[in-house]
Each structure stands twice: as structure tokens, then as C-alpha cells.
N, C-alpha and C positions, 0 to 999 in steps of 0.2 A: 491303584488308580491307573486309568487308562491314559495313554500319551495324548496330549492335545494335538488335533489335527492342525497342520500347517497349511496357510494359504500364501506362498510367497507372491510378491509383486510381479504382476504380468504386464510389462510395458505396452503390449499390443491390446490389451483389454480396456474397455471404457467402463469404469466403476460406477455403481449407483450406490445409494445410502445403505441399502440392505446387503451388499456385497461384503464378505469376509475378507480380511486382510491381515496378514501376520507381519509385524515390525519387530525388530530388535529394539529393546528397552534395556534400561539398567539392570532390570530383574532377568533379562533373557528374553526369547521370542514372545510376543504376546499377540494373541488373535482376537480382533473386534470386528464389529461390522464397521464399514467406513463411516457411517453416520455418527458412530460412537467415538470413533477416533477424532472427529471434528471437535468434540467436546473436550476429549483427554489431551491432545496436542495440535491445536489449530495452526500454529506457526509452522511447525515441521509438515503438516499436511500441505500448506499452502506452498512452502518451499519446493516440495516434490513436484507439485502441479506447475508452478510458474517459473522458478529458477532452473531446477534441475530436469524439468520436462520428462519425468520418468513415471508419473502417475497421470493417466488420462480420466477425466471424470465427466458426468453429465452436468452441464451447467446450471440447469434449472433445479436439479435434485441435490446437487453437492456444492457447486462453486458458489452459488448465490448466498445459501446458509453460512458457508464457511466464511465468506468476507464480513458478514454481520457479526460472526463469532470473533473474528480477528480484532474488531473494533474494540471489543470489551476485553479480550483476553491480553492483548499486547497492543494498547494504543500507539505507541511510538513505532512499532513496526508496521502497523496499519497506515499510519501517516506517512511513512517512507514509501511504502508500496503505491499508495494512492497519489501521492504528489499533487500534480495540478488538477487531478480528477476529484479531489476533495471537495465536499460542499462546505462552503463557509458563509458566515454572516458578513455581508459586505455592505458598506454604506450606500444608499440609494435604491436598495433592493428590498421588497417587503419580505421576501422569503429567502432560504439559502440559495446559494449559486455556486456553480462549478467554478472552483478558483481560476481554471484556464481563461475564462471569459474576461474578467478584468485584467488578468495578467497579459492578454493579447490586445484587448481593445482599449485599455486604459493603463498603459505600463507607468506612467507616473504617479497616477492615483494609487495603483496596486502597490507601488514601491512605497508611498507614503503611508499606506494602511499597514503594509507588511513589515517594513524596516522601522519607520519613524513611529508608527503607531504602536510599536512593540508587539506585532502579531507573528513573529518568526516561528513561535511555537505552533501555531494554528496550521501553517502549510509548509511542507518540507520541499525545499528547491535544491535540486542536484547542482553541481557546480557549473554545468553548462547552462542551466535555465538562469542561474544567478547572474552568470556573465552577460547572457544575452539580455537580461533585465537591466543590469547596471549600463550596459552599452546604449540601449534605447534611452533610458533616463538622462543619461550624460548629453546625449544628442538633443534631445527634446526640451530639456529643463536643467542645464548644467549647475545652477545654483541649488537645485535640489539634492544632488547626490552627496553622500557622506564621503569624507577624505578616504576613510578605509575602504570603501566600495570602488572608488576611483582608482586606488592602488592596485586592486585585483584585475582591472582590465588594461593597465598599462603595460 
């Protein structure tokens, strides 16, 4: 059997879905088209693009489909990555809305929905965003904020 041709990652190249890429796997080096890697290991590919910044891809052909695959492959990772850019069902809006809008424009209402409405699982807030929210709510409506959240900002 002929040896498989290897296509090591080229950090200077912009990859499209039909481009071949060889990555190390538990079974050893494996070569697939980038489009296939999106199905095989979407979280790894996403981390290479966004966190490690070692893989450059075409946004339209690779990144957009990857984000939708992430939502199905690993909903928790997707939620953490999206943060306040996540589309949520929020009271008062007939369709989904980007979580950042009520977070910024109606912090007390967002807090009530997110924390007291038990929707923490719907939107991931980093510690910085939580503290910002808790500070705004404690200034705007001190009776609304829970004691455990007040402790985080004191």
C-alpha cells in the first residue's frame, strides 16, 4: 500500500473546504479535506481558528458552516464561545434576539430573566460580564439582586 500523502498545516495559507489537511489523531496522522474535518472534529478545528489562530479559513465557505456544526456537536462549547452573541427567546420580542441587546439595554430585566427566571443555562456569561451585570442591577434596583451575586461584587 502506498504511503498516504501528508498535508501539514500551513499557517500562511487560507483554507477552503476542498483543501486537504493532515492532523494528528489517536490513530496517527490523518488527511481529510477541511470540509470533512468540520464533521469529524468541529471543536478542534474551531479552536485552531479562534483560540490558537494557527488555521486561517475562508469565512463564507468554512467558518459559517463550522459554527452551525458546533451548535449540534457540542452545545456547551458553542454557548461559551457565543456568549452574549447567542440568539435567545426573550420576553417582549416576537422572534429571537441577540442576548447582548437586553443585557445592555435592560440590565434589570435581563438579570430577572437570566438569574431569577432560571435561564443561566441559555446564555454563558464570563466572570467579567457577570460582575458588570451585577453592578448595574445593584445600582438600578438594589432589591432585585440576590445576596450571592451582591457578594461577588463586594
